[in-house]
N, C-alpha and C positions, 0 to 999 in steps of 0.2 A: 169494664169487662173484667171479671175476676176468675179465679181458678175453677170455680164451680160452674161456669157457663159452658154448656155443651151445645154444639152446633152440628147438625147433619141434614141431609136432604134425601128425599125419596126420588129415585131415578126411575120414572115410569117409561112406558113405551116398549120399544123392541128389546129383545134379550141380547146381552153381550155374548158373542160366540167365542168360546175358549179356543185358543190356538190361532185365531184369525184376527180378532178385533183387539184393539188396545185403547185404553182411556186417554184423554187429552194430557199432553205434557207441554208446558209453556216453553216456547223458544224465544219469545220476546214479550215483555210486559211493559205496561205504561210507566212513564216517568213523570215526576212533578214538573210543572211549567209555571214560570212567572211571566205574565203577559202585561205589556204596558197599558196602564189605565188611560182610557180616552182614545185608544187606537181602534177604530171601528171597521177598518177595511181589511184587516188581516185574518188569518186562520190559525187555529191550534189543532195539531194532530196528536192524538194519544194512540200509541201503537199497541197492538195485541195480536200475537200469532201463536198457534199451538199445533203440535204434531199429534195426530190421532188417526185411528182407523176404526170405522169410517171417518171421513173428514169432519172436523168440528164445525158447529155453527156458533155464532157469537151474539151476546147481548151485553148491555152496559147498565150500570147503576151509578147514580150520583146521590151522595148523602143518603144511601140506603133505599132509594126509590128508582124505578126503571126510567131510563132516558127515553124520552119520546122521539123515537127514530123517525116517525112520520113528520115531525117538525122540519121545515125546509132548512133551518139553520144547522141541523144535525145530519150528517151523512155517514153511512157505514161502508167503508171500502175494505173488502175482505173482512178482517177482524178489527181494522183500525177505525177509530171514531174521529171524524173531522168536524170541528165546530167553527162555523163562519161568523165573523164579526162578534167575538166574545164580548159580553157586556158585564161590567162590574155590578155586583148585587143580584145578578140573574144567573150567571153561568159559573160563578166561583163555587168551589166545593171539592169533595173527595170522590174520585171516579174509580170504579173497579170494573174489570172485564170478566165475563163468564164465558168459558169455552165448554161446549156441550156436545156429547155424542151419546149413543145408546149404552155405552159402558159407564157413563157418569158425567159429572160436572165439576169443574175446578174454578176457583175464584182467584183472580190475580191480586197482587199487592195493590194497595191504595195509591193513587197518584193525585196530588192536589193541584188544582188550577187556581192560582192566586194572581192578583193584579198588583203590579208594582208601580210606585210613584216616588218622586223626589221633589219637594217644594223648594223654593228659593230661600236663601238666607234672609233674615229681616233686614230692612233698608237702613235702620239707624246705625250710626257709627259705634265704635267700641272704645272703652276707656283705655288710655295709655298705661303701659306697664313699666315698672322700674326694677332693675336688678343691679346688684353690686358685683364688681369684678371679683372673680374667684368663687362666687356663690352659685347656687342653683336657682332655676326659675322654671315656670311653665306657663303656656298660653292656652286658654280654653278654646276649643273649636265651637261648641254649642251648635251641633248640626240641626238643620230643619227637620220637619216631619218627613218620614220616608218609610218605604218597605221595598225589598228586604234589607239586609244589612249593607252598610256602606264600606268602601275602602277609602282610606284617608292618606293624603299627602299634603305637604305645605310648600308654598313657594315664597320667595323673599323679593320684595320691592316690585317685581313685575313678572307676569306670566311669560314664558314657562321656566323661570329660574327656580327649579324645585330643590328642596333641601337635600343635602347629601350627608352620609353618616359622620364625616369629619372626625375620624378616630373614635367614634362611639360617644361623643359629647351630646349628640342629638338623638332623641328617641320619640317616635310617633306611636301612640297607643292606637291599635286597630279596634279597640272596644269603645273608647270615648272620643277618639280623634284628637286628644290633647297633645300638644308639643312640649316635651320636657327637655330642659337644657341643664347640663352639668358643667360647672366651672365656667361661668360666663366670662367673656373677653370683650374688650372695648369695641372691636370691630363687629360684634354681634348686634350692635345698635342698628335697627332697620325696621321696616314695615313687613309684617308677616301675614299671609293669607292661608286660611284652611281650605283645601281643595277636596271635595267629596265626589265619589263616583258610585253609581249604582249599576250593577250588571244584571240584565235580564236576558232571557233566552233568545230574544230576537232583536234587542236593541240595548244601547248603553246611554246613560245620561249623567252629566256632571254639572256642578255648580260650585262657586267659591264664595267665601265670606268677605265682609268688609275688612279693612286693614286692622291688624293688631300691632300697635306701635310699641316696640320694646326699646328702652334706653338703658344702657349699661354705664353705671357711674363708678369711677375709680376710687372714691374716697369712702366707701362703705366698709362695714365689718362683715366678716364671714358669717354664714348662717349654719346652724347645726340642726339637722332634721333627720328623721327616720322614715322616709316615705316607703311605700309598699315595695317597690322594685328598685328605686334609685337611692344610693347612699352618697351624700355629698360631704366630704371631710372639710375641715377648716383650712382654707388656702393660705391663711396668714400665720398659721401655727409654726413655731420654730422647731417643733418635733419632726422627726422623719415622716415622710408620707406613709400613712397607715396601709397595712395590707388588709384585704377584705376576705372574710371567710363566711360561707353560708352553712347553716346546720339544718338538717331535717329531723324532727323529733329528737333533737339533742345529739345527732350523729353527723359527722362531716359529710358534705355533699360531694359526690364524685364530679370531677371536671368533665366527665362525659354527659352530665346532667345539665350543667349550666356553663355559661361563659360570662366574663365581665371584663370590660375595658374601662379605664379610669374608675368611675364609681357606678357605672351602669351594669346591671346584672340581668341576663335573659335566661329564663327557665325553659328547658327543652323537653321535659317529660312530666309524668304524673307527680304531683306534689301534694303534700298534706299540710305539715306545719314546718315553717322555716324560721330560723333565727340567723341574722347576719351579725358578725362581730368584726371590729377592726382593732389592730394592735400596732406596734410592739410595746409601747411604754405603759399603757394602761388600757385594758379592754373596755369597750363600750358595747353593751348588748342592746340591740334595738327591740322594740315591741314585737310580739308575735305577729306573723302574717299567715293567715289561714287561707288555703286554696283548696277547693273541692272540684275534682275533675269528673265530668259526666262523659259517658261514652255511649255510642250507638250500639244497637244489638247486632249479633251475628250468631248463626247456628254452628256449633262445633261438630254436631253430628246430624245428618239429615235422615228423613224417614227411610227405613230399610225396605219398604215394599217397592214393587209389586210382589205379592205372594200368591201361590196357588195352594189352597188348603181344602181338605175334605170337610164337608159340613157335618153337623150333629155329633161332633166328637168333643170330649172334655179337654180340649187343648186351648191354650191361651196365647195366640199370636200377639205380639206387642208392637205397637207403633211408637218408636222411642227416639225422638230427637233430644239429645242431651244439650241443654243450653248453657252458655257461659254464665256462671253464677255470680261473679263479682261485678255486677253491673249496677250503676247508680244513675238515675233513681230507680224506684221499685219496678219489678218486672211482673207482667201479667201474661198468663198462658191461656189459650183456648184451643179447642179441637173442633174441626169441621168434618162432617161427612157430607160434603158439597153444599148443603144449606142448613140453617139452624134446626136442630132437633125439636126445639120447643114449638116450631111452626108446623111440625108434622107428627102429631101424637100417635098416629096410627101405625108408625113404622115398627118393623120387627125388632129393630135395634133399641130395645127398651133400657131404661135406667138400671134395672136389676142385672143386666148382662154387661154393663160398662163400668170399668174402674179407671180412675185417673189418679196418677201420683206424680205431681210436678210436671215434668215434660214427657211422661209416659202414659199412653192410652192402651188399655187392655180390654179386648172383646172376648167374652167367655161363651163357649158352646155355640160356635159359628153356625149360621144358617145360610142357605143359598141367597136369601134376600139381603144378606150383609155385604154382598159385592158392591163395589162402588169406588169413588174417588174420595180419599181422605186427605185432610190438610191440618197441619199444626200451625198455629198463629201465635207469635210472641210480640208483645208491644210494650212500649213505655212512652214517655212524653217526647222522646226523640224520633219515634217512628214505629212501624210495624213490619215484620218479615214473615214469610210463609215458606212451608215445605210441603210438597205434594207427594202422594203415592196412590197407586191403584191396588185394591184388594180384589182378588178373584177367588171365589169359592166354587169348586168344581163338583160335578155329579157325573157318574159313569156306571153302566152296567158291568158286572164282573166279566173280565176278558183275560184269557190265558195266551193269546196269540204272541205277545211279546215276551212272555216268560212262562212257557209250559213246564209241567213236571218232566224230569229227565226220562227219556223213553227207555233206556237200559241203565239199570242201577246195579253194578256188580258189588258183591259183599262176600266176606270170608266166613267160613263156618267158625262158630264160637266167638265171632267178633260182633260189632254193632254197625248199624247203618242209619243215616239221617236223610230223609227225603223232604225237600222244600216244596211249599205251596204258596206262591206269591203272585196271585192275579192282580191286575189293575182294576180298581173299583172305588167308587165314592158314592155314598158313605162306605165305611169299612164293612166288608161282608162277613157273614158267618161261614166258618170253614169246618169241614169234617172229612174223614177218610173212610174208604171201604176197600175190602179185599174181595173181589168178585161181588157177591150180593151181601157179604157180611160187613156190617157197620163196625168199625174199629173203635174201641174204647180203651181207656187207660187200664193197664194190668201190670203184673210184675215184669213183663218183658216189653210191653208196648206203651209208649207215651205219645200223646197228641197234645202239643202246646197250643195256647190261645192264638199264637200268631201263625198257626198252620204247619208247624214242623212235626214230622212223624219220625220217632226214634224206635228202633227195634234192637233189643239186646240179646246176646247169646244166640246168634242166628244158627239155624239148622237147615237141612235140605227141605224140610217141610214148609219153610217160609217162602220158597220160590213162588212166583206168580205175579198177577197184575194188581196194582194198587192205584186207586182213583181218588183224586181230591175234588170235592164239590165246594163251590163258592156261591153265596146267595146274599143279595140285599133287596131292598124294596123295589129296585128297578128290574131285577131279573136274576137268572141263574147261569152258571157255566161249570164245566168240569174238565179235568186233564188227567191222563193215565200214563203210568210208567211200569216197566217190568223189572222185578227184583230177581237177579241171577246169583245163586249161591255157589262159591268156588271153594277149593281146598285152601286151608290156612297155610301161611308161610311159617316155617319153623327153622331155628338154628340147629344144625346137626353136628357141627364141630365148632365149639366156642373158642375164642382166643384164651391163652393161658398167661398168667403173670410171668414177667421176664425181668432179668437183672443183668445189666451190661455196664461195661466201663465206657467212659466218654470216648467217642471215635469209633466204636465198634458198630457192626450191622446187626439187625435183628429182624425176624419175620414173625408177625402175629397172624395166626391162622383163623379163618372164618368161612364155614360152609353152611349151606341152607337148602331145605327142600321147599317146593312151592307148587302151585297149580300149573300144570304144563301148558295150559291155554294162555297164560300170561307171561310177560317178560319179567325177569328178576334183575334188580340192580343192587349193588352194594355201595354203601357210603361209610366213611369213618369220621369220627369226631374225637378231638382231644379236649378233655375237660369241658365237653359240651359245645366246643367251637368246631364247625365243619372244616375238614381238611381239604386242601386243593390237591387232587390226585392226578391232574392233567398236565402239570408243569414238568416237562422232561428233565429240567435242571434242578428240580426241587429235591428235598430229602425224602419225600414219600412216593412210593410206587406200588401199584396194585397189579396182581397177576390177572391175566385175561379171563380164564375160565372159572376161577373161584374168587372168593373175596379176600384172599390173603394180602396182608399189608407188609411191605418191605420198607424198613427205616434204615437209611444209609447214613453212616458216620454220626451216630447218635450224639446229641448234645444235651447238656444239663437242662436246657429250656424245653426239651422234648419229653421229659419225664412227666407222668401223670396217668389219668384214667383214659384208656382208649376204648371207644364204643364202636362196635360193628353193627350196622343196620342192614338187613336184607329186606327189600321193599318191592311190592307189586302195586298195581293201581288200586287194590282193595284193602291191603293190610301190610303190616311190616312186623319184623321180629328183630330184637336186639340182644347183644351180649357184650360184656365189658371185661377188661383185664387191666392190671396195673403194671406199668413199666417203670422200673427204677434205673436211673442212670447215675453211676458213680463217677466222681471226678474230683479235681482239686478243690480245696475249701473255698467258700465265698469270702468276701472281704470282711475283716473284723469291723465292728461298729463302735461308736461312742468314744473315739480316741480323744483323750484330754491330757494336758501337761500339768504336772504338779511339782511343788518343791523345787523351784528353779534356783540353782546355785551358779557360781562363776564358771565351773567346768563340767557340771552335770545337771540332769533333770530327771524327774520320774515320769514315766508314761503309764497310763492306765487305759484299758480297752475292754470291750465285751466280745465274746466269742461270736463268730459268724457261723453260717451253715457249714457243716462238715461234708455235705454232699455224699453221705453214706460211706465215708472212709475217715477214720479218726485223724484228727489233726496231730501231726508229729512234732512240729516245732514252729517257732516264729522268728522272723528277721525284721530288724528295725532299719528303716531307710530314712535318710535326712538330707537336707540341702540348705545352703546359706548363700548370701550374695556372692561369696568368693568361689562357690562351686555350683553353678546353675543346674547341673545335672544331679539326679539322685544318686547317693552312694551309701553303702552299708556302714552303719555306725557301730562303734564299740559299746558293749554293754557289760554290766556286772550283775550276774555271771555272764560269760560270753555266750553260752548255749542257753536258749530259751525253750523250755519244755512246752509241749502242746497243751498242757492244762494251765499254763500261766496266763494271767490277765493283767500283769504289771511288771515293769522292769526299770532299772536305772541306767540311763545313757551317760557314759563318761567320755573323757577326752575331748570335751568341747572347748572352744575358745571363749574367754571372758568377753563380755560386752559385744556379743555377736548375735544376729538374728538367725533363727532356725525354724524350719518346719519339719514335721515328722510323719511317716507312714508306717503301718504295720502290715506285714505280709505273712499269711499262714500257709503251710504246706503239709502235704501228706504223701503217702507212697505213690500217688498218681500225679504229683507235681505241685507247683506253687500256684496259689490262687491270685486273684486280683488284689491290689493293695487297698487298704482302707482309705477313706477320705482323709485328706491332709488335715493335720492339726492346725489350730490357730498359730500365727507367727508369734514366737516369743523371743525375748532378748535375755541372754544370760547376764548374771550379775557382773559388776565391775571388779577388777583386781589390779594390784600394782604390776607394772611391766616385769616380765621374767627374762627378757633377753636385752642385750645392749645393741645400739646401732652399729652397723658395719661400714666398711669403706672409709675409715678414719684416715685423714691425710691433710695436705695443705702446702703452704709456702707461697713465695712470690709476692706480688702486690707492690704498693708504693713504699717509699722510704718510711722507716719507723713503724711498719705494720707487721703484724703476725696474722696470717690467714689460716683458718682451720676449716676443713671440709669433711663431710660425711654423707652417707646415703640415707635419705629420709626413711623412716620406718613405715612399713606397709600397715594397712588397716588391721590385719589379723594379729599384729603384735602390739597394738596400742592398749588394749585391755580396758579402756575407759576414756571418759572425756576429760577436759582440762589437761590435754597432753602437751608435753614439751621436752626440751633437752637440757641437761646440765653438763657444762664443759669445765674441765680442770686442766691447767697447764702451768709449767714452771720451767725456768732455765735448767738446763741439764746440770745435775749435781746440786741444785738448790734445794734446801729443805722445805721451802714454802710454796704451796699451790695457790694459784689464782683461780677462783670459781665464778663462772658466769652462767646465767639462765637464758635460754632461748625458748619463748613460749609458742612460737608458730610451728605447728606440726609439719608443715611443708618445707620448713627451712632446711638448707643443705650446706650452709657456710656461716662462719662467724669471723669478723675482722676486729682484731685487738690493736688499737693505736696507742703509742706511747713514745714521746720524744726521746726518752732515755734508752730506747731499744737499740742495741748494737746491731749493725748489719750482719746478716747471714749468721745469726746466733742460733745454736741448737736449743730446741724446746721439747720437753716431754709433754704429751697431751693424752687425755683420756676422756670418754664421754659415756653418759648413761641417760636413760629415758625416765620421765616421771609422768604421772597423771593424778587425778583427784584422790586415788586410793594410796598413793605412795610412790617410791622411787625403785627403779630396777638396778641391776648390777652394772658396775663400770666395765667398759671394754678393756681390751689389752692396750698397753701404752704404745703410742706411736711417736716417732721423732720427726719434728717439723722445724724447718729453718725460718727465721724471720726474713724480711725482705732484703734482697741484695742491694749494694751500692756500687758505683763505678770504681774500678781499680784506682789506687792513690799513688802508685809508683810507675815510672816510665822505664821501658827496657834500656839497656846500656850497651856500649861498644857496638854501635851500628856500623856496618861495613857494606858498601855497595860496589860491585865490580861489573864493568861492561863486558858482556859475553860476545855480542855481535853488534851490528849497526842498529838492531831492532829489539834487543833484549839485554836485561841485566839480572844479576843475582844479588839479593839482599840477605844479610845474616845479622843476628843480634844475640845478646845474652838474655836468658829468661828472667822474669821478675820472680820474687819470692811469693810463695802461695799465700802467706798471711797478709800480703798487700793487695789481694784481689778483691776483698770484701764480698766474696761469693765464689762461685765456680768459674774458673778461668775457661772461657770458651775458645780463645785464640788471640791472634794479633792482627792488627790492621796496618798496612803499609800505605803511606800517602806519598805521592811524587808529583812534581810539577816542574816545568821548564824555568830556566833562570830568570827570564824577563816576565814571567806570569806571577799573579798573586797567589798566595797559598790557599785562599778560599776556593780557587778553581782547581785544586789538586784532584787527580784521579786516585782511586782507592782500590786496594786489593786486600782481601781478608784470608787468613789461614784458619784452618779448623784444628782444634786440639793444641798440643804442646809443641808443634814444629817451630824451629828457630831459624829456618831458612826458607826463602821463597824466590821463585823466578818470576820476573815481571816482563811481559812481552808487549808488542805493539808500540814500541818507542820510535822516535824519529832518529835517523842517523846523524852523526856528528853534532849532537845536541847535548848541552849541559843541563843536568837535572838535579834538583834538590830532593832529598829523601829523608823521611822521618818514620818512626815506628811507635805504636802504642798498643797496650793490652786492652781487651774488652771482655765483658760478661753480659748477663741478661739485663743488667741495669744500664749499660752503656759503655763507652770507651773511657780509658784513663788518660793521664797526661801524656803529651808527645815527648819522644826522646829528642836529644839534640840532633839537629839536621846534619846530613853529610851530603857531598856532591859527587857526581859521576858524569863522565862524558861518553856518550855512545861512540862506537867506531864508525869510520867512514865505510861506506858500502864498497864492495868489490866491483871493479869495472869488468 
């Protein structure tokens, strides 16, 4: 069946009643059946049910001829066909159901009744197979004769020990039934049986082969092969296990398309040409494997009917199922009007009124006889599909009941009026108008269009009266009448005037009109053609009750424009417009760019924004950096920027700093919105200009000089590669020692030297450096090297008992040069005569006091006492000890 085959049917008998009847629509269609060959006691039921009004009757065809329903083996139950004891060679074939009523006939899809069978495997044994360990192998199933397709499984040694995937080493082809093995192992030695199953609609049958003996030998050599789907690498190779990659048409295949385990690859989608390679040391490219995928048909768009169309018109309704075009193998299309057209040459649907283009059927110049059921049929070797629709071509005498001419048509003097004439009729009627007994024809003021529209221009009082539309087709005539009433025209008597206000001021735009007193008058306002909302009490627009005046409250720049007042009645309208100018601060400047970036300055350029009807007086430059998140006014050269300027130099910037800028214009009415921010720029680097602060130090361990300072903030670094340079010397020494500290966060430096004297005065200074150079030195600070313990003990120790519980100790001070630092005070140690010195108690004095009182003693007890000096590094040597005995307590 080719594209040129046209099929249709003559539907005789009763007439399909429009609005009541409907053609058949399938609700259930027959499906193909596979029946077991040789089973004579069963039945086959082919279902067919259709929705229709009146109810459908049914008939069946097999292989294009009518099914003999009178034969007792065939029974028709509703629309279903029941076949008792189906016989091979007699009942097999293609069955189709016809659903029929007076609106037409539709043909179901074809359902095949076929007979299934599965013979036994041959009785002779099979030759043993040998495989080498690590290599691949396959066992042939060689299934017996059968229909339809089989499903395959294998079991090992005895039923039902079916094979399992085992990590992907085993693969059973569902096309040939063959068993494939990748990387054979010694324990694979066994007897294997091919188990086949055929599934039919009412039964299942299975059988299995004789044993396939497989022996895996350990002393073989690996095989190198390139099978279609299985890749087996050399298991004895000393190279790393290869990776496997599949290509389609030279391009890598997505892992969503295939999976592989070990060397087995399973393809999951449409494939054309594949190459698999494995690597890594040297690629091996297998032969090409070509796969061609066939797919069944489906309709992407179904017929768009039923349609209700008027006959005898030059219109072309299209029955248009668009079919999926990328289908293999070739696709054939046919169209049906219930039964083959070639069998009914007397039909009105002749070849000269039919056009077919692919999946589109066009019927030209419809006639009533073209009504019926239409089907589109698409088929290829995988099957046939249908799409159904009903076409109804209507006829009707002209009728104005649902859409009469308007009974009263008001119109304004000097204006125009349009009167519609739209009766229901099929075929399309002839239309004409009359005023009284006068037939209206086209003139300078009167126009009658082909579709029945009556237009009258420049209306006067003389045009009042009754107007009648007449409609006629071959079935009959009808008419409908309306009355044209001429009214006074609406006119604007006080038009709004142009206005000019400052932003925030109120303004009233006046609008008065005259109109026909028999009609209501309404006013509307529009701004630049957009209708205004005058009903919002909180909005900016308010209208006076008795006239059309518009009050604008707190005028804004966005409210400037053309205001149109419209006075309107049901028959006409009149309009007048005025321009409102709103003056305000300038709009934002545009096109801000940064040029000529230096270390402490940049050049800004911009374009003028709207001045909003007031000249721009000056500009202000705003900027911000990471150090100041808020916007602040920037210094410029010159400091005052005139209103006609479009560029300026910003000065006083920090080197090596990120900046963004904005420009703000102002006039006598205020400052406008800022421009869009510029792109972020970074100023050029420069050498530091200030020295670090907080220079000091001292303390630490023996033989150390510690210098401290405050790390410099980001705004003073001026560039990358930042660090510090320290210079220090002993007081009055001519030579400076210079050290570099490269960490920007550093705040101290420790200089160690065994020759450093304790608590020696040093002069120190510091400066910063970066990639561009060095900054100035700070002021000189004096820092001491680390202190050491005093080296001299106090002398002339004297201890006197004051009471039974306290004593007073005095001594001579040590010389200041012997303290190795700042003398912080003296420490008194005392202990009882029979105790060890290590257990002595301690009392410390602060400052330079040379006497101290010790309390908390025991009465009548002899104490040893010694004194030593101390500083921040520790205590010095002890003085010679002295003794004292506390007094006896008073009774």
